[in-house]
N, C-alpha and C positions, 0 to 999 in steps of 0.2 A: 786619425779618420776622418775628423772636419772637414780637412782639407784635403785630403785625399778626393771625399765625395762632391767638393766645390771643383777639382780639376776635372772629374768626370763630366759635370754640369756644364761648366762654363764655356767649353769650345762649341756647345750647341747654341749658346745665344750670341748670336752677332748680327747684325741690323738686317741682314738678306733673311735670314732662319726664323727672325723674332716677327716679322713683318708677315711670312708664310703664316705663320702659326696663329697671327693676330693682325686683321686687317687693319684695325683701329689704330694699329701703333705704325703706321710709317712714317717714322720718326727717328730722328737720332735725340739719346739720352743723355740728359744732365744730371747727374744724380746731386743734388746735394740739398733736398728739400727734407723737412721734417717731420713733415705730414705723413701721417701713420697710412693714410687710404687712398692716397693720391702720389702721383709721379708727375713731377715737370720735366716739359720738354721744349726743346729749343727748334728753331726753323729746321727743315727738312729739307733746305736748299731749293724747295720749287713757291717760295714766298710764302709758307703757312707760316703762321703766329704760333709763338711758345703756348702751349695748354697743358691741362690737368688730362690723368686718366686714371678713372675708378679702377681700383683694385677688386674690390668685390666684381666688377662688372666681367674682370678677368678670369677670375675663378669659375665663373659661372661659364666662362666661354673654352673651358676647359673639359672636352668631351674625350680626348684619348689621351693615353698615359705620355704620349712624346710632348701632348702641347704642357702636361702638368710638369714635366720635369724643365721645359724651359723657361716654364715660370718661376719655377724653383731657380733655376740660374739667374733669372732675372733678377729678383728677389735678393741672390747673396750677394752680386755683384752692386746692388743698391743697397746695399744695408740693411734693409725692411728682414732679412730671415731672422734677426735676432728679436725683431718683435715676436713675444710671446703670444699674441692672438692670432698674427699670419701663420705663424708656425704651426699653430694647432689648427689652423684651417690646410695648410698644408698636408699634415697629418691624415685629416678627414678625408681630403682629395685624393692622396694615392690611395686610402684604402675602398674608397666610392668605385676608384677606375679599377681594382683589383691588385693591386700590387702593393702589400702590405708591408715588404721589406722594406720599400721606400719609405712609408710611413713611419718606419722604425727609425730608418737614416736620419730623417727630419725630425723625430724626437731626439735622438741621441744626439745631434749636432745644437741643439737648445742650449746655452749655459745656464740658465734656470726655468725652470717649472713652476707652474702654479696648477691646482687642483685640476683648472679645466682640464688643463693639458694632457694631466695624466688619465683624465677621465676619456680624453678622445683618444688616446692610444690602445686603453683599454677595449674601448668602442671596436675602435679599429680592428684589432685582432678579431673580437667576437661575430662583427661583420663578415669577416673570410672565413668565418668556419674554425679557425683556431684559437680552441678552448681551450686547451693546457697552457700558451703562451699568454691568454688572459688572464688566468687564474695568476702563471708565475710574474705577469707585469701587477698585478695589484698587491702581490705580496711584497713585492719590490718596493711598489709606492708606499706599503705601510712602514715598511722596515727601513728604509732609506731617506724619504722625502721630508720628515719632521713636520708633513702636512695633514690635518686633518680630513678625511674622504667626505661629502655631502652625500647627499638622498641622491644625487644624479649617479656616484659612483656604483651603486651597491644592482640597480636593475641588470645591467649586461654581466656582473659577477655571477650575479646568478644564475643567468642562463647558462652561462659557462661551465657549471659546475658538473665536472664529470662522474660524480660519484656523491653519496648522501655525507658522507663524514666533512667533506669541504665546504656541502652548505650548510650541515650544522655549525660549522666553528662562524662562517659567514654570517648566520645569524645570531650567532654568540655576538659578533662586531658590532651589528646592529643595534641590540639592545644595549651594549655597553655606550654607545653611542646614543641612544634614544632615539635613532631613526626608525624604529620597528612599525608605527603606526602611520609614517607617512603614507599614503594610498597610493602611489605610485611605488615603494617600496615593498609594501604590502602586497599588492597584487604579485609583484615578481615572486615574492616567498610562495603564494598560494600555488601558482605556476612551478615553480621547484619543486615542492612536496607534491603534489600532484602527477607530475613528472615522476620520481619514484615510488609512486603508487602508494603514499603514504597520505591518502584522501582524505582521511579521519584527522588529522596532523592540519590537515587545510581547513579542513571544515574550521575546526576551533577558532583557528585563527579567522578565519571569514568570519566568525559569529563573536569575537573578542573586540573586532575593529569599533571603534570608537562611531568613524563615520568614515561613509563607504561612497564612491564615485562609480561610474559607468562601467569603469576598465575593473572595478574589485569586484560587481557581478559578472561580469562575463568571462575573470581570470575563474570563479568558482564555478561558473557553468561548462565551462571550456575541461577544467578539471575532472568534474564528473561525468565528461563526456570521454574523455582520454580513458578514461579508468574503466569504460564500459557500464555506466552507472544512467542509463539516459533515463530511470523515474526521478534518481535524485536531480539530474539534472532539470528536468519538468518543474523539480518541488523546488528548486532555486528559484525559476523563472515566474512562478505562483507569489513568493514571497516578496519577489520584485516589482512586482503588478501592484502588490498590496500596499506598497510603499509609495508608490504612484512614479515608478522608474520606469522610463518607457523602452522598447526593445530598438536597438540599434542594427545596423547590419552584422557588426561582428556578432552579436548574441543570436540572431535568426541563423548564420551559418554555423553556429557551435550545434545549436540545439536539432538542427536539419540533418548535421553529421550525425548527431546521436542517434536520431530515429531509424537513419538508414544502418547504422549498424546495429541496434536492437531489432530490426525488423518491424519495428511500430508505424505501419501506414498511417493508421487513424490519426496517432499525435501529430505528424507530418503534413497531415491534408491541414487539420485546424491550426495549425502555426502558419501554414500557406495563407489560409483565411485571415490570420492577425496581420499577415505581410502586407495583402490588399487592403484590410481594415486599415493599419498605420500609411499607406501610400509607400510602402516601401518595396513595390513589386517590379519596377523598373531599375532600382537600384543596381549596377552590375555587379558587386561582390554577390548579392543576395541571388540573383537571375543564376548566379553560377552555382550557387548551392543548393539551388532548387534542381536544376538540370544533374547535379550529382546523384541528390536522394532520388529522385523518380527512376533514375536510373538504377541505381542499387535496388528500387523496388520492380524493374522489368517493366516501369510503364514507359516505354520508348515513346511514345504519341504525346505523352505531357511534356517529357524532358523536349522533345523536337520544338513544341506549341511555344513554347517559354522562351528558346531559342529564336525562333523566327518573329516572336516579339518584341525580342530587346531592340532598344533605341541605338544602344553602342553594343558592339562586341570587340572584345580584347581576345588576343591569343590565350588566355585561359579559358574562355568562353569556347572559341574554337574546341582547344584540347579537350574539355568537357563534354561538348559533343561526339566527338570523334572517338573518346573512350568510352562513353555510354552503349554506342553504337558497338562497340568492339566489344566489350564485357557482355552483351547481350547476344551474341552470337550471328551481327549483323554486318558481317564485315563488308560486305559492297556496299550499302548504305555509309558506313562508316567512312570507306576511302571517296566513297562520292563528296564528303564532308570536306576531305583533306583536299580534293582539287578545288572544291569551291574557296577553302581559307587560299589555297595560295590564286586564284583569278581575283579575290579580294586585297591581295598584297600584303598578307600578313605572312610574315615568315614562320617557317616551324623553327620550336627551339627543341630541348633534349627529349621530354616530355611525350611531344608528337612524335618523335621518332622511335619511343618506346611504344606508343601504342601503333604506330604504322609496323613495326616491325612485328607484333602478334596479328594484325590483320592480312599479313602475307603468309604468315605461318598458317593463318585459318584458310586462305583462299588456295595454300600449296603452290604459290608463285614463286619458283624457283629464281628467274630471271628477276621479278621487282625485287627482292631479296637480295640479289647481288648489287642492284641500282644504290638501295638503299644503302647497304655497306659501301659503296664508294661514295655516296653521299656524304657519309659518316666520316670516313678516313680524309675525304679532302678538307674538311674543316675540323680534323683531328681532336674530334671531341672525347675519343676515348680517354686522353689523355686529361680531359675535365671532370668527368663523370663517371663514375664505374655502375652507373646503374645503365648507361646505353651498352657499356659493353656487356653485361650480361643479358639485356634485351636481345642483341643479335647473338649471343650462343645458344640462347632459348630460341631464335627463330630459327636458326640453322638447324637444330636437332630436331626441333618439330617440321622440320622439311623433310626430314631423313637422311640430311647430309651432316652426320653424325663425326667426321673427318674435318671438316669444316668449320664446325662447332668447337674441335678442340684446337684447332690451328687459330682461330679468333680467342682463345681461351690464354692460348701458350701467350700469345702476343699482346695481352693487356696490360699495360703498365701497373695498375693495381689491382689487385685482387681480394676482396672481400668471401665471407662465409657464404652471400647468395651466390658468388660466381663459381664456388666449389660447388655448391648444392645443386645449383642448374645444370653442369656439367654433369653430375652423377645421375640425376632426373633424365637426362638427354637420352644416356648411357643407356638406363634400364627402360625407357619408352621405348628404347628401338630393340628391344630383345638382346643387349647387350651387358648382360648382369655381371658378368664375371671383371669386363673394363669397369662398370660402378666400381666394382669392390676393388679393383687397383688405384681408382681416383680415390676413392675414401683412403685409403692406408697412405695413399701422397699428401692429402690434407693434414691426415693425424701427424705428419711429420713437421708440418709448418706451427710452430710454436704460437706465432702472432694470431693464428684462426682456431676459433673455440666454435665447438661445434653447438648446433643449437636446433629449437625445435624441427625448422625446415632441413637439416642434415636429417635425422632419425626418418623423416618423411620420406626423405627422397631414397636414403641405404635398406632400408629395411625392406621394400617391395623386390629390389633387388636380391637379398636373402633369401625371400621367400621363392622366386623363380628358381635359385639356385637349388632350393630344398636345405641350404646352411642353417641348420637349427641351432647350432650350437653357438654359431655365430650373431645369428639373432637373439639370441638367451643374453649373451655379453652384453648385447645394445638395450637390452629389456634391464640388467643390471645398472647402465649407465643411467640411464632413465628414471629409474627409481630414484637413485643417487642424487638426482640433480631435480627430483619433485616435478618431473615432466609427465608421467604416466598417467596422469589424471587428464591431460591435453585430449581435446577428444579427437583431434588428427592423430596424434600420435598413438592414443590407446585404440584406434582405428585398426592402424597400420599393424600393430603390435597382434590385436586379434586375427587380422588376415594370416600373419607370419605364422601364429601358432595355429591356427585351423589349417590352410595348406601346406604345414609342415609335418601334417599328419597328428599334433596334438591336440585333437577337437576338445576334451574334457579341458585343458588350459586355456584354450580362446573360450567356452562357455563363462568360466570361472572369470575370466577376466570384462570379459563381457558383462556381466552384473556388478563389477567393481568402478568402472570408469562412467564417464558421464556421457548418456548416451541420445544423440542427434539420429536424424535417418539414416546418415550414411555407416552408423555404427549399425544400426538394424539390418541394412544392406548386407554388410560385411559379413554381419553372423547368418542370416538365410543363405548368401550363397555360400558360405562354408559347410552347412549342414546338409546344401544339397550335394556339393561335391562328392560328401562321403557317403552321397546314397540315403540321407534320412530325411526323405521328402517329405513324410507326416510329420517331423518334428521342424522343418521349417515352415511348412502349413499352420501349423500350432504359433510359432512364433511369430508370423505376419500378424496373426487374430490378437495376440498380446500385445502388438503394437500398435493397430486400430483401435485396442481396447486404452492404452495410456493415451491415447489422443493424438499420436504421431502421426501424420500426414503422410502415405508412400508417395513417392515421385515416381517416375517412370524407370529408374534401375531398379529401385526396391521388386517392379513387376518382372524387368529381365531376370533378377534373382529368383524370384519365385517360380517362374514358367520352366526356367532352368532347372530347378530341383522337383518340378515335378515330373520333367522329362528324363533325368535320371532315374527315378522310382518307378516309372510306368504309370504316373496317374495322370489319365488320360482325362478325364472327366472332370478332376480339378482342377487341371490347365485351362482347360477350356470354358470353365466356370469364370477364373480370376481372367482371362482375356477379356470375355465380357464382360466382368466389372468394374475392369481397368478404365475401360471406356464409358460406359454406363453411368456407374457412380462416382468417379472421378475426373471423369473428361478428360484423361491421358490419350493424343491420339497413338496409337500404334506406330512405333519407329520399325526400322527394318530389322534391330535385333530383337524383338517382341517376334517379329513374323520366322526369324531364323529358329526362335525356341520352340515355336508351334510347331513348324515344320521337322524339325528335329523330334519333339514330343511323340507327334503323329506318324513319322517315321520308326522310328527306334519300337514303338508297340505294334509296327506292322502294315499300319494302314496307309499302304504306299498311295493308295489310288487317291485316297482322303486329303493326303498331304498334296498330291501332285495337284489335285482340285482346289486346295486352299491356297496356292500358291497363281494360278488363272484368276483367282477372285480378290488377288490383293489389289487395294487402292493405290500402292507405289510400283514403281517398277523394281521387281526382284535383285539384289543386288547378289555377290558371289556367297554371303554366306548364307542365305536361303539356299540358294541352288545347293551348294555344299551340303547342307543338313540333308537334302535331298539324297543327293549322290552317296553320303554315307548312308543313309539307311540303305539304298539300293545296295549297298557292298554285304551290309549286314545280312540282307534277307535274299542273298544272289539274285536279284531282278537285273539282269542285263538288259533289257530292251529299254525299261526306264530310266537305267542308269547312263543309256546311249544320251536319251532326251534331255536328262538331267546335266548332262554333261556338256550337249551342245549352248544350254541358255547359260551355263556357268563361263563355258570358253568364248562368248560374247560379250563379257562385263569384265572377266579377268581371264587373260590367256597367259599371263606370265606369272601364275603360281603353281609351282611345278607339281604341288603336293596334290591337284585336281587331276592331273594326269595320272598320278601313281594312285588313284583313287580306282580310275577307271580301269587304267591297266590290272588293278588287281581282281575288279569286278570278271572281265574278261578270265585272268588266269585260274580266278577258281571255278569257273565253269567249262575249263579245258579249254577255251579258244584261243589260241596260241596266236593265231593270225591277227585279233582283234590286239592281243598284246605289244606285238611289233610294230602295228600300225599307231597304236597313242606311243609309244614310246620313241618311234621315229618322230612323230609330231615333235615332241617335248624336244630330244637330241636338236632339232632342226630351228628351233627357237633359243636353241645354247643354254635350254634350262639343267640341271643336276638335281638330282634327287637328294632331298636332304638325308644325311645319314643317322640312322636312330645309333642313339646314345642312352645309357643309363647312369646315373650319378647315386653314389652311396656316401656319407659320411662319416667316419672312422677317425676317434682319438683327433676333430678337430679339422681332420684334415678331409677334404673333398677327394675323391677318385673316381674318374668317368670312363666306364666301359663303352665300346663301339662293337657292333655286330661283328664276331670273328676278331676280335681283341686279341694280339699274341705277344702285346708290349710290356705287359703287367709284370713288373718285379717278381709278384707269386704267381706267374702265371702257369708253371705245372703245379702246385699244388690246386689252383682252383680249378681247371680242367678233370685232374685226378677226383676233386669232391663233387662234381658233374658226372663225372663216370660210376659214384656210387652211388648219388642218388637215380641217376635214369636206371641201372641194374635193381634198385628195390622199388622204383616207381611201377619197371614192367612186372616185378614178380606180385604187384597190385594188379595188373590188368591194363596197365597204360599203354596205348596204342599211339604214336603220333599220329598229327591230323596233318598232312602234305597237304592238305588243301589250301594253306597257309603258307606254303614255299611258291613262290609266285615264280621261278626259272623252272624251265623242262629239261629236268635230268634226272637221273635215276634217281630209286627210292634211297637208298644207302647216303646219298649225297645230301637226297632232302633231310633226311634225318640229322647228318652233322649240319646243315645249316641251323636247324631248328636251335638243335644242342649250342650252336652258339651264339645265338641270342643275347643282347646287351643286357636284357635284365636278369636272366639265369646266370650270367658271369656275376652279376653284381651281388646277385643274392648267396650263390657259393662263394663270393669274396666276404659278405659278411658273416657268412657260418664259418667260416676260419679264422673269422677275424676280432669277433665278440665273444662275450662268455655267453655259455648255453642258455638258452629258454631265454634269452632277451629278444624284444622287438628289434626285428632288419626293418629300415626306412628306405625305399628306392621311388628315383625320381626317373621318370623315362621323357624324351622331349617328344618319342610319337605314341600313338594308340597302343597298348597291349595286345600282343596277337593272339587268338581263341587258344592257339595249341599250349601258349606262356600262360595264358589263365590258368589250363586245366593243372599242367605242371604246377604251378606256383600254389595250387588248393593241397597239390598231393604232397609239398616240400613240407607245407604247414605241420602235415600231422607226422611225417616220417623225423624233422626235425624235431618237432613240438616245438614253432615258432608262433608268433606271430608277425605275418609280414604285411608290411605295410607299403602299398606300390600306387604311385601318384602320375597317371599317362597324361597325355595333351589335354586329356576330356576330364576326368574325376578320379576320384580318388578308390584303389580297390584293397578293402581291409579283410586279409585272407586271416583263417583263425580254427583249428581243426576240421579242417577241410570243407571250408563253406567261404562265399565271401560275401562281402556286404553291397554290391553291385547289383543286386536282382537276378544273376544269372543273366544277364543277358548276352555274354557269349559263350554259350552253349552250343553243343552240334548239334546236327542234324542228323539222325541215324532213323532207321526203321526200327518196328519192335523187333522184326525179327534179326535183326542187328544186333540190339540189344541183347537178348534172350542168348544169343551165340555167345556174346563178352561174358555173360555170367556163366554159362557152360565151360567157358574156356577156362576161367579165372580158379573155377573150383574142379576142374578135372573131373566132371561126373560126364556120363553119355547119358544121363536120367535127365528128361527133363524136369527144371525147375521151375516151379510156380514165381511168377515176378512179384506179385503182392500179396497182403494177406487176405483177409476176406471182412474184418472192419475196415471204415473209412480210415485214411491215411491222415498224418498229421500234418497240419497246415504251418508250415515254417513260416512263412512270409508274404506279403503280396500288394498288391494296390486292387486300383479298382479295375482293371482289366487284367490280370492275370492272379492265379495262389501257385506256391510252389509248395510241393507236397515231398513229407518223408515215407519212404516204404521199405519194409524188411521183408526180403524170401523167408519164407519158411524152411524150417530143416536146417538151418544152418546158425548152429548154437556156439561155435567155438570161434569160428573166424566170421563174424558178420559183416553183411556188405548194406551201406548206405547209399539209398538212390535216391536222387531230388530229381523231381520233374517241376517243369515250368510251361503252364498252359493257359490261354486266355478262355475266360468264361467262368461261370461257376457251377458248371454241371457235374454230374457224378462222377468223380476219378475212374473209376472202373470201367463204365459205359463209355467215357471220352477216350478212354485208353484202347478201348475193343473198336470202337469206331472209324478211328483215325489211325491209319497204317503208319502215320508219320509224324511223331512225339518228340519236342524240343525238350530234351534233356540234361544233365550232367552225373557223372556217375563219379562218385566220391568214396572210397572203400577204407575203412578203418578196422 
């Protein structure tokens, strides 16, 4: 092998090539000197006398790999390659230039090796990140060399340890050789144990050291910082000061990182004062750490001031200030710093491009994204670092170009667990939960990829979106097995999954088990809100404040949405005011959208419109969409047209808004308006999103579309629906054709209503699951009012609890009632209601609608009450009537004074 390598090297070394590589060697060589570090030369033919060349200078001149190969060839043909010292330098030189394979070839060609040579080879592997080979080389050193390792051998080997058992074996060797208390070795041991989380063992070693240098103090401080123990790291600093040891830049950088991780801004500022006091404020390493710390605290002004005051800025400085702005939601400023960096002549590296990819995603600049992708491809950086490939996948996913993200992912030369997590998250964030689940299944087939915390956080929202409760519960089992369920992010995703899959009790139980942070509280408040438990959401918010947890802008979005779902108008307005006055949170578009939804749902359409006109920011599609949806509920076509004009001005490509406006016109019988709106949508190439409902039975998710005829159990499903419809009609059910948005005959309208996807899914659930067990349905659109009434009746007939999650909230149907606060009630006149009662009981005699005593209050909020009344004289087949109306006036006088009352009829 030795001669084969020489044959490969020697042809590259002739006079012409060697002179090109080393201008100082424009001579012909005469190889007979016995000197170690010099080579003699004779005349070059131009009258120059022979002279000697310093080999050390030649090594310093090797800045590229082909230079090192030519120098190697020169040493081989001169006979100097047998020199142990020069061979060791070659090993190191190849490693520094990034080719550890040639380091190994040079090492293997040496006829004899000393400890320094073995140390060089081990270090070469470690510098190249090939830790397993480093440990194998160390083992070979111990077994075959017959040499005794010294204290230079162990620090790189300890750094290369891939698991704790290997680290402990090496520690045993150190004790056997008596090298444990060398300060350099001891510091490496502290680093090793800290890396594996055994910070108590590291601390014991530190305390038992007979003497410590600066490296040992820094190792202990860094160890605590790595394990999130900022307080203990600061404690070591106090000990260090008491022994008269001053901080150096490495100490400062470790402590500032710890302060940033623990969100301890006070300690960070105090350390900054110490930095100034000790004259380290202009140290480049310290300045970079300060920029990163202040960025984590959100103090961009301070971070930028430090950057501008730096006397010398390196690539790390530029990367730090770019990342600081990118991570704090200032993509334009970050892009400005990137441009300045280019103008200053500093070339970007992998980390620069990672930040730049995120900046482009925030700016939604697809063209620039393609430019960055091309820049990376031209430099072939995908092969060098998987991190940059992951960043490009994430960039395309956030730009909505999920197919491009998938293409980049497939072409990555190496994929780690982060690569898979990124693609799964991309699909989930783009509403493609089924595709996310498909990628997750593909990931499970890769034995070398081990799912981590990020995997669960990526896939659980996909299961939540699909309503795949059983699959989510399987992941919960794996998380418990791996002891990750107490992780705050995984725990929050599990809470959200259970809450949004209809298992609110399980979500609450988990909420009180896992560590709680603002994100966890937000998730639980949101879950209570979508289930219609507005009062409980408000109470949980108060508990959050009592525990000293500071709410953020997302907290108030969840809280205002909860108030909207439950009709708590007064409370919603109160918390909107508190958010600004007490917590200094400036309302965003989501907060404004929740307020418009809150007012609009409660029937305050004019107030909602006035609220929009007084907004401090330009309303977006969510705000106008909330008003348009409220107009749909309350049948206000005139204001609906105003809302649609504002909506189409900011988002003319969302087909859902055209459907809403079309529905408003259809409900009021304005078919010309319906045709006009549908024509507008067609002219823009927009198609209505088909309605579908899913149900999970026996770990399989079945999806039903409106009018579905392709299911294997189609015949039984429609047969069951026919039976249910007959029973409902016998109880007085009359189809509400206002929810059929086609101008067709009544019998066709009834067939359309009967074929709605949620009814098909419910019928399938009834015939496919044991009697009296809950049925969980997930629908991509809003539940129509007629299906809402039908589901209440089915819950009584089938004696089932039916849980329906639509695009907006949960509906819990049980014993003929719904948890939604009866927002889906029909508007009928009092006379029509009496007629319905008389028809049901087949009596020609007028039947009083209420007893004389005050009716029972079922539920309600600030602006409405839901009452229960029983007609008199009906003892054997009782009828239960539920009324919803605003105000707290006397029930009887309210009904008498208002010819149109909002109510729902439930017969039991």
